[in-house]
C-alpha positions as CSV (number, residue, x, y, z in Angstrom):
1,M,5.6,12.2,95.5
2,A,1.5,12.6,95.2
3,L,2.0,15.4,92.7
4,V,4.3,13.5,90.3
5,R,1.9,10.7,90.3
6,S,-0.9,12.7,89.6
7,L,1.0,14.6,86.8
8,L,1.9,11.2,85.5
9,G,-1.4,10.2,85.6
10,A,-2.8,13.4,83.8
11,K,-0.5,12.7,81.2
12,K,-1.3,9.0,80.8
13,I,-5.0,10.2,80.3
14,L,-4.2,13.0,78.0
15,G,-1.6,10.9,75.9
16,R,-4.1,8.0,75.1
17,S,-6.7,10.9,74.2
18,L,-4.3,12.6,72.0
19,S,-3.5,9.4,70.2
20,A,-6.9,8.5,69.2
21,A,-7.2,12.4,67.7
22,S,-4.7,11.7,65.8
23,T,-6.6,9.6,63.7
24,S,-9.6,11.8,63.8
25,K,-10.2,14.1,61.0
26,R,-11.3,16.9,63.5
27,A,-7.8,16.7,64.6
28,S,-6.6,18.7,61.8
29,S,-7.8,22.1,63.6
30,S,-4.9,22.0,66.4
31,A,-4.0,23.9,69.3
32,P,-1.2,26.3,69.1
33,K,2.0,25.2,71.1
34,G,1.7,25.1,74.6
35,F,-1.8,24.5,74.2
36,L,-4.7,21.7,74.4
37,A,-7.9,21.8,72.9
38,V,-10.7,20.2,74.7
39,Y,-14.6,20.0,74.0
40,V,-16.9,20.7,77.1
41,G,-20.3,20.5,77.9
42,E,-23.3,17.6,78.3
43,S,-24.9,17.6,75.2
44,Q,-24.0,20.4,72.9
45,K,-20.1,20.7,72.9
46,K,-17.6,23.5,72.7
47,R,-14.3,23.5,72.0
48,Y,-12.1,25.3,74.3
49,V,-8.2,25.9,74.1
50,V,-6.3,25.6,77.6
51,P,-2.7,26.2,78.6
52,I,-1.1,22.8,79.0
53,S,0.1,24.2,82.6
54,Y,-3.6,23.2,83.7
55,L,-2.5,19.5,83.5
56,S,-0.4,19.9,86.6
57,Q,-3.7,21.6,88.4
58,P,-5.6,19.0,90.7
59,S,-9.2,20.9,89.4
60,F,-8.5,20.2,86.2
61,Q,-7.0,16.7,86.7
62,A,-10.4,16.2,88.5
63,L,-12.3,17.0,85.1
64,L,-9.9,14.7,83.3
65,S,-10.9,11.9,85.7
66,K,-14.5,12.5,85.0
67,S,-14.1,12.4,81.3
68,E,-12.1,9.1,81.9
69,E,-14.8,7.8,83.8
70,E,-17.3,8.6,81.3
71,F,-15.5,8.0,77.9
72,G,-12.4,5.9,78.6
73,F,-10.1,6.7,75.8
74,D,-12.6,6.8,73.1
75,H,-13.9,10.3,72.6
76,P,-16.6,10.7,70.2
77,M,-15.2,14.2,69.4
78,G,-11.9,13.1,68.0
79,G,-10.3,15.1,71.1
80,L,-10.6,15.4,74.6
81,T,-14.2,15.6,75.5
82,I,-14.9,17.0,79.2
83,P,-18.3,16.0,80.1
84,C,-19.5,18.9,82.6
85,P,-21.4,21.6,82.1
86,E,-19.9,24.5,80.3
87,D,-20.0,27.3,83.5
88,I,-18.4,24.7,85.5
89,F,-15.8,24.3,83.1
90,I,-15.3,28.1,83.3
91,N,-15.4,28.6,87.0
92,V,-12.8,25.6,87.4
93,T,-10.5,27.2,84.5
94,S,-11.0,30.9,85.7
95,R,-9.7,30.2,89.0
96,L,-6.5,28.6,87.1
97,Q,-5.7,31.9,85.4
């Protein structure tokens, strides 16, 4: 039950972020089907394309929660922005693969 709730929370965060991104000029460079583009970094943002299966992972959901706390649903890059150091993002996602 908790997993379902966390998946719905991640879907809600992502859905709001993606709807904002669809009106952005930067959204024109979309990710392949089954993948999600995210911008990672504290000052300099780098674009990563990750599988949507990451959305069900608690460690990735924690990154999404941090993003929601900092940006709400208004992401300055036009896509989902995760405000953590790039090395932490790589560390978290490398354990998911």
